[in-house]
N, C-alpha and C positions, 0 to 999 in steps of 0.2 A: 504494499499499499504506499503510495506516495501522493503529493499534492497533485490535484487534477489540472491545474492551470498555471502556466508560466507565461507571464505577459511582460515584455520589455516596455517601459514607459517611453513617452515622447515619440512613439512610432519608429523607434530605432531598430535595426537589425531585423526587419521583417522577413519571414521565411525561416531560414536556419542560421543561427549565429555560430560563433566559433565553438560553442558547446555542443552543437550537433542536436540541440533540443528543438522540437517543433514548437512554434509559437503562434498565437492568434494574430491575425491581421488587424491593424488599426491601433488606435490609442485607447488604453484602458481609462475608466473614471478614476477619480482620485482615491487612492487606496488608504486604508486606515494606517496611521502612524501611532506610536506608543500613547500619545496624549488622547488620541481619538478612542482607543480601546479603553483607557482609564475613564474617560468621560462617559462613553456609551454604557459602560458596565459598572459605573460608580465605584471604582476600586478604592479601598481604604488607602490612606496616605502611607508612604513608605517606599523603600528602594530594595527590599529583600535582605538588608543587612542582618547578618547572623543566621540566615537560613541556608540550608544546603538542598540543592535541586539536582536530581539525577535524570539523565536523558539516555534512553536506549537507541542505539543506531546499529544498522546492519549494512556494512559496506559504506562506500563514500568517503569523503575527506573533509577536513577542517581547513577553512580558509581564513587565517588570522587577519589578513589585511582587509577583507571584507567586513568582518566583525568590527574592527577598529574604525573603519569609515562609517559604518552604520551607527555606532554608538556616538562618535565625535559629531555627526550631524545633528544629534539631539542634545549635545552638551553633556554627555555622560562618559564616564570612564569605562572602558571595556572591563567586564567582570573577569574574576579569576577563573579560568577554565582548565580543568584537569582532564586529560585524555587517558582512558584506561583500555588497554587491549585485553580482550577476554579470550575468544577462540579465533581472533583475526589478527593480522598485522596492524600495528598502529595506523591511524587514519593517514591516508596519502596526502601529499601536498598538491596544491594546484599545479605547480610546475611538472610534477611527475605525471599527474593525470593528462595534462595537455600534450605531453610528450608521447603518449601512447600511440603506436603506429596503427593499431586496429581501430578503425572508426567506430565499430559497433561496441567494442569494450570502452573506448573513450567516452562515448555518448552515454552508456549505462553508468559508468563511474561518475560522470558529471550530474546526471539526473539524481543519482543518490546523494551526491554531495549537495545538490540544491535542498533536498530534504534535510540534511544535517544542518545547513546554515539557516533555513527557514526556522526550524525548531529553535536553534540557538539564538537567533536575532530577536525573535518575538519575546523569548524569555529575558534576554539581555536588556531589551528596551524597557521592560517592566520591573526587572529585578537586577539592576546593574551592580549592586553590592552583594549580591548572593554568591555562594561558592557553588560553582556548576561543575558537575562531573559527567563526562560523555563516555558511555561504555559501548565499545565497538566489538560486535560479535558477528557470527554467521547465522543465517536463517535455517537452522536445523533444531531438532529437539535438544541435542547437547548444547548448542549455542545459546539457545533460550534459557535452559536450565542453569548453565554456568553463569550467564549474565545475571540472572536473578539472585543467585547465590552470592555473587560479588556485591550486589545491592544490599542484600540482607546483612552482610558482614561489614558494610562500609562504616567507617568513623571519620567525621561526625555522621550521624545517622541523617539521611535525607528526610525531608518532610513530605516529598512528592517525587514520583517517578513519572516521566512523560514518555509514552510510547506512541508513535504515529505509524505503527506497522501492524498488519494483520492479514489473515486469509479467511475465506469462508469456512465455517465448521465442516469437518470431514473432507475438505479439499486438502490436496497435498501441502504440507506435510502432516496435517492434523488428523491422524487416526484418533479413535477414542482414547487409547492408552496414552498417546502423546499429549492430548488435551488435558487428561487427568493429571499427568505428571507435572505439566507446566502450571496448571491450576493449583496443585499442591504448593508449589514454590510461591505463587501469587498469594496463597493463603498466609504463608509464612511472612511474606512482606507486609500484608495488612495487619497481622499480629504484632508487627514492629511499630505500628503506628504510622506506616507509610501509605499515603493514598496514591494508587497507580492510576493515572489518567490514560485512557486508551481511546484512540480514534475508532468511531463506530463504522467507518467506511465511507467510500465515495461513490458507490454504485447502487444506491437504493435498496429496495427490498430484495434484490437478486444476488447482490455481492459477487457478480460475475460468474454465477453458476447457470449453466445453460440447460435448464430443465423447467418443469411446470410448478416448482415449489418455492416458497419463500426461504431466504437463508440470511443469517446474520454472521457477522465475522467474529473470529476468536484471535486475540484474547479479550476483545471487547465484551464478549458475552460471558466471561467469568463472573461469578457473583462477588469476587474479591477485588474488583476494580470499580473505577468510575468511568462508565462509557459516555464518550463525548460526541455528540452529533453536531449538525451544522445548520446555519441559517444564512439568509441573504437579505439585502434591502431591495424592496420593490416598491416603486412610487412612494418612497419615504417611510414604508412600514417594514418592520422585520418579520419575515415569513420563513417557513421551512425552506432549506436550500435544495432547489431543483432546477437545473439548467440544462436545456438540450445542447448537444454539441453543435458547433458551427463549422462551416468549411474554412480551412486554412488556405495559405497562398498557393498550395498545390491542388486545391479542390477537394482534399480529403477531409472528412469530418474529424474535428479534434476538440478536446476540452470538454465542457459540460460535466455533468455529475449530479448526484443526489445524495442526501444524507442517509447513511445506513440506519436501520432500525427495524424492530420486529421482535420475534420471540425465539428464544434458543431452542434448538431441537436436541441439545445435549444436556444442559444444566437446568434442573428444576428451579422453580420460582423461589428465591430466598424468602424467608419468613417476613422480612421487613418490606417486601413488596406485596404481601398477601392482602393487606387491609386497605390497598390504595385502589380507587376506581381508575380504570384505564380508558381513556377517552377514545382511543382507536378500537372500534367495536370489533373488528375481526381478530384483534389481539386477544380478546377475552375468550376465544374459542380454545385456546391452548394454555398449558399450565407451566411453561418454561420461563426462564429469566428473561424479562423484558429490557430491551435497550432502545435508545440511549437513556442515561439518567439525567444528563444535562446537555446543553448546547452553547455555542457561540458562533460568531460569524465564520462562514466557510466560503460563501459565494460573493457576488458583487456587494461592495466595491473592492474586495479583497484586501490584502495587507501589503504595505510598502516594505520592500527588502532591498538589499544589495547583494550582488552575485557577479563574480567576474568583472569587478570594477564597473558594474552597470547597475542602474536602477530597474527594479522589477516590481510587479505585483503578483501575488499568488494566493491561492486558496485551497479549499478542501477541508475535510475533517482533520487532516494532518496539521492544519494551521490553527483550528479551533482548540486542539488538544494543549499545545503549549500555552495558549491564553489561560486555560483553566489552571495548568500547573503554576503559572506565575501568580494567578489570584490566590490559590491556596497558600503559596508561600507568604504573600503579603498579609493574608488573614492570620496565619499561624503566628506571625511576629507580634501581632497585637492581642492575641488571645490570653487570658490568664494562664499562668504556668500550668495549672492543673487541667486546662482544657486544650493544651497544645499536643501535637504529636499524636493525632488519632485518625484512624481510617474513617473517612468522612462520609462515604457513600450511604451507609444505613441511616446516618443522622439526618439526611435530607428527607427521609420518610417519617421521622418522628413527629409526634404532635407536641405543640407547645401549650402547656397548661394555661398560661396567662393570656393566651390569644384564643381561648374557647375551643381548644383542640385542633386549631389549624396546623397543618403540617409545615415544616421548615421550607419544603419546596413551594408551597403556596405563598408563604409569608415573604420569602426572600428572592423570588424569581418574577421575571416578567414573562407571563404565559405567551406562548406563540401558538395561536389558534388557527392559523391559515397555512395551507399547503399540504403536501404529501411527498412520499418518496417513491412514487412510481417512476419509471424510466421510459425514455422516448420510445423504445421498441416493445414495451409492455405498458402502454398508457392507461389501461383500464384496471390495473392491479396495484398493489402496494398499500401502504397504511396512510391513514389520513390524520392530520393534527386536529386537535379539538380542545375544549376548555379543560384545564387541569393537566394531569400527567398523561402522556401519550407515547406511542411507539415511533414517533417521528423526531420529536425534539425533547423528549423526556419532560422535565419540569419547566423548560424554557431556558432563557438566558439570565444571567445573574444580576442581582443588585448587590454589589460587593459589600457595601457598608451595612445593608440590611442582613446579609448572611453572616457577617462578622457578629453582628448583634445577636442574632439567633443562636449562633454556636456558642456564645458565652452563657446561654441559659440552659443548655442541655449537656 
């Protein structure tokens, strides 16, 4: 799973740039910068100082000059970034990747590096004084387990782990045994008080599986993570992310995407979801774990980034996930000590006694009631958003200061 849209700003390098990445034709609308994220989601004050944030990566490279340029543009010092090799070589440099003679390998490495830098820049723009650790591993059962064990043993302990990668349940390499083993490690992560934020996917209710059934992605479907879906702005309103692909300069369709969401076919519904009404009617027919839990911007106007010394905008659930990781770090810094370092997902479903039994999800989120996660070649299927919790955007998008206030009470 990687971001669905890579758009150079100012109409530059249309077609294929030196990265070999397909891009959309034309100029993108003004993408969100760190201050836009903070304003739209009412982030509590802070810069992440004293917080540790972990990011999982699978291949790709770390481009230090792009991060420095991004942070300096907003008057922020680049954060302390630690690169940790798990079952892969340490992240490649930009120079090594651009020097690769095989164009397909170069393109693949750069696309994965774009994912690396998008995760990092979004978090760095919101938590520039946090300690950030990026764990590089390989996308295998062993690679995932070894990475999670490294996070579990990390000192200082991260408050949040951000993962923008995943594959549909039961699709390679996710056999039932593999999912169970990785989920067991995710359970250990949650027991350490680390909230793992995982992108719910960029391909709607199908998750790229070509059959007649609905699918969600793993590890987003684990009951031991916070599944993060996507939204977009449409005519000034924030709605569920769902964009049809458009023709690129070669006439081929490119881009587009829809927030992942639905019901797990593997994991039973956790008890903290049992007493919540699910607005997506067809989700009530099944008794699996419902995703996503929460959402943030994934589609237009996307996020402002720097990559290969260029300005870009990009989106996808891969982008909404690090927004949530940064918010959790900012919130944790202001919580009372006895309320810090907790696995937050079940708490979103808890009822607040002083608010007449209203859940945290209702009290601290802006409900997204419009949209669905159907996809262009299956337009009549998918889940629909509705009032309250649903299988498209979860509880909706956060009001960070209200969420901080609620979490101090439970």
